[in-house]
ChimeraX commands (.cxc) that place a marker at each C-alpha (Angstrom):
marker #1 position 1.53,9.59,10.15 radius 0.5
marker #1 position 3.62,12.51,9.20 radius 0.5
marker #1 position 6.95,11.62,7.65 radius 0.5
marker #1 position 8.44,14.19,10.00 radius 0.5
marker #1 position 7.59,12.05,13.01 radius 0.5
marker #1 position 9.64,8.93,13.75 radius 0.5
marker #1 position 7.86,5.62,13.38 radius 0.5
marker #1 position 7.63,3.90,16.71 radius 0.5
marker #1 position 7.45,0.18,17.35 radius 0.5
marker #1 position 3.93,0.53,18.75 radius 0.5
marker #1 position 2.74,2.06,15.47 radius 0.5
marker #1 position 4.08,-0.90,13.53 radius 0.5
marker #1 position 2.34,-3.35,15.86 radius 0.5
marker #1 position -1.00,-1.59,15.36 radius 0.5
marker #1 position -0.57,-1.51,11.58 radius 0.5
marker #1 position 0.42,-5.19,11.42 radius 0.5
marker #1 position -2.66,-6.11,13.45 radius 0.5
marker #1 position -4.89,-4.22,11.00 radius 0.5
marker #1 position -3.19,-5.79,8.00 radius 0.5
marker #1 position -3.62,-9.26,9.49 radius 0.5
marker #1 position -7.37,-8.61,9.83 radius 0.5
marker #1 position -7.61,-7.36,6.23 radius 0.5
marker #1 position -8.12,-9.38,3.09 radius 0.5
marker #1 position -5.96,-7.08,0.97 radius 0.5
marker #1 position -4.14,-3.78,0.77 radius 0.5
marker #1 position -4.65,-0.90,-1.66 radius 0.5
marker #1 position -1.62,1.37,-1.82 radius 0.5
marker #1 position -1.76,4.80,-3.43 radius 0.5
marker #1 position 1.45,5.05,-5.44 radius 0.5
marker #1 position 3.20,8.28,-6.40 radius 0.5
marker #1 position 6.75,9.55,-6.85 radius 0.5
marker #1 position 6.82,10.04,-3.07 radius 0.5
marker #1 position 6.26,6.30,-2.54 radius 0.5
marker #1 position 9.82,5.63,-3.65 radius 0.5
marker #1 position 11.18,7.27,-0.49 radius 0.5
marker #1 position 8.27,6.82,1.92 radius 0.5
marker #1 position 9.66,4.56,4.65 radius 0.5
marker #1 position 6.28,4.07,6.31 radius 0.5
marker #1 position 4.52,3.10,3.10 radius 0.5
marker #1 position 7.34,0.74,2.13 radius 0.5
marker #1 position 7.06,-0.92,5.53 radius 0.5
marker #1 position 3.26,-1.31,5.21 radius 0.5
marker #1 position 3.64,-2.92,1.78 radius 0.5
marker #1 position 6.37,-5.25,3.04 radius 0.5
marker #1 position 4.20,-6.14,6.02 radius 0.5
marker #1 position 1.29,-7.03,3.71 radius 0.5
marker #1 position 3.62,-9.22,1.66 radius 0.5
marker #1 position 4.85,-10.98,4.81 radius 0.5
marker #1 position 1.25,-11.58,5.89 radius 0.5
marker #1 position 0.52,-12.95,2.39 radius 0.5
marker #1 position -2.14,-10.35,1.61 radius 0.5
marker #1 position -3.10,-9.37,-1.91 radius 0.5
marker #1 position -1.83,-5.91,-2.84 radius 0.5
marker #1 position -3.11,-3.49,-5.44 radius 0.5
marker #1 position -1.22,-0.33,-6.24 radius 0.5
marker #1 position -3.27,2.58,-7.56 radius 0.5
marker #1 position -1.55,5.49,-9.25 radius 0.5
marker #1 position -2.35,8.51,-7.11 radius 0.5
marker #1 position -2.02,10.95,-10.02 radius 0.5
marker #1 position -2.71,10.60,-13.73 radius 0.5
marker #1 position 0.64,12.16,-14.65 radius 0.5
marker #1 position 2.74,10.19,-12.12 radius 0.5
marker #1 position 3.46,6.60,-13.14 radius 0.5
marker #1 position 6.13,5.57,-10.66 radius 0.5
marker #1 position 6.20,1.95,-9.60 radius 0.5
marker #1 position 7.06,0.19,-6.38 radius 0.5
marker #1 position 8.87,-3.09,-6.87 radius 0.5
marker #1 position 6.61,-6.09,-6.45 radius 0.5
marker #1 position 3.36,-4.09,-6.50 radius 0.5
marker #1 position 0.97,-4.46,-9.43 radius 0.5
marker #1 position -0.08,-0.84,-10.00 radius 0.5
marker #1 position -3.04,0.27,-12.11 radius 0.5
marker #1 position -4.78,3.55,-12.93 radius 0.5
marker #1 position -7.47,4.80,-10.56 radius 0.5
marker #1 position -10.75,3.52,-11.94 radius 0.5
marker #1 position -13.74,2.17,-10.07 radius 0.5
marker #1 position -13.53,-1.00,-12.16 radius 0.5
marker #1 position -9.92,-1.63,-11.10 radius 0.5
marker #1 position -10.84,-1.19,-7.44 radius 0.5
marker #1 position -14.04,-3.25,-7.76 radius 0.5
marker #1 position -12.19,-6.08,-9.50 radius 0.5
marker #1 position -9.54,-6.13,-6.78 radius 0.5
marker #1 position -12.11,-6.20,-3.99 radius 0.5
marker #1 position -14.07,-8.94,-5.76 radius 0.5
marker #1 position -10.87,-10.99,-6.07 radius 0.5
marker #1 position -10.37,-11.10,-2.30 radius 0.5
marker link #1:1,2 radius 0.2
marker link #1:2,3 radius 0.2
marker link #1:3,4 radius 0.2
marker link #1:4,5 radius 0.2
marker link #1:5,6 radius 0.2
marker link #1:6,7 radius 0.2
marker link #1:7,8 radius 0.2
marker link #1:8,9 radius 0.2
marker link #1:9,10 radius 0.2
marker link #1:10,11 radius 0.2
marker link #1:11,12 radius 0.2
marker link #1:12,13 radius 0.2
marker link #1:13,14 radius 0.2
marker link #1:14,15 radius 0.2
marker link #1:15,16 radius 0.2
marker link #1:16,17 radius 0.2
marker link #1:17,18 radius 0.2
marker link #1:18,19 radius 0.2
marker link #1:19,20 radius 0.2
marker link #1:20,21 radius 0.2
marker link #1:21,22 radius 0.2
marker link #1:22,23 radius 0.2
marker link #1:23,24 radius 0.2
marker link #1:24,25 radius 0.2
marker link #1:25,26 radius 0.2
marker link #1:26,27 radius 0.2
marker link #1:27,28 radius 0.2
marker link #1:28,29 radius 0.2
marker link #1:29,30 radius 0.2
marker link #1:30,31 radius 0.2
marker link #1:31,32 radius 0.2
marker link #1:32,33 radius 0.2
marker link #1:33,34 radius 0.2
marker link #1:34,35 radius 0.2
marker link #1:35,36 radius 0.2
marker link #1:36,37 radius 0.2
marker link #1:37,38 radius 0.2
marker link #1:38,39 radius 0.2
marker link #1:39,40 radius 0.2
marker link #1:40,41 radius 0.2
marker link #1:41,42 radius 0.2
marker link #1:42,43 radius 0.2
marker link #1:43,44 radius 0.2
marker link #1:44,45 radius 0.2
marker link #1:45,46 radius 0.2
marker link #1:46,47 radius 0.2
marker link #1:47,48 radius 0.2
marker link #1:48,49 radius 0.2
marker link #1:49,50 radius 0.2
marker link #1:50,51 radius 0.2
marker link #1:51,52 radius 0.2
marker link #1:52,53 radius 0.2
marker link #1:53,54 radius 0.2
marker link #1:54,55 radius 0.2
marker link #1:55,56 radius 0.2
marker link #1:56,57 radius 0.2
marker link #1:57,58 radius 0.2
marker link #1:58,59 radius 0.2
marker link #1:59,60 radius 0.2
marker link #1:60,61 radius 0.2
marker link #1:61,62 radius 0.2
marker link #1:62,63 radius 0.2
marker link #1:63,64 radius 0.2
marker link #1:64,65 radius 0.2
marker link #1:65,66 radius 0.2
marker link #1:66,67 radius 0.2
marker link #1:67,68 radius 0.2
marker link #1:68,69 radius 0.2
marker link #1:69,70 radius 0.2
marker link #1:70,71 radius 0.2
marker link #1:71,72 radius 0.2
marker link #1:72,73 radius 0.2
marker link #1:73,74 radius 0.2
marker link #1:74,75 radius 0.2
marker link #1:75,76 radius 0.2
marker link #1:76,77 radius 0.2
marker link #1:77,78 radius 0.2
marker link #1:78,79 radius 0.2
marker link #1:79,80 radius 0.2
marker link #1:80,81 radius 0.2
marker link #1:81,82 radius 0.2
marker link #1:82,83 radius 0.2
marker link #1:83,84 radius 0.2
marker link #1:84,85 radius 0.2
marker link #1:85,86 radius 0.2
view
């Protein structure tokens, strides 16, 4: 969803349902993640639902971190290893 649109309760319910049905969450992390309310909420939701989370740096020159998210460079091996760990 656009950050210009307010997040509605119904949106959060749909996202939580999808997270519950998932084995894990891959979050693309960039400098914008530090202020992205929707992304922060999705990550917190995954933590509450006890899902494994992998952060992937969205850009090679942007190494920002989100607290509590193990973030790695974008490589197929990193993604494959995460998926195989689920």
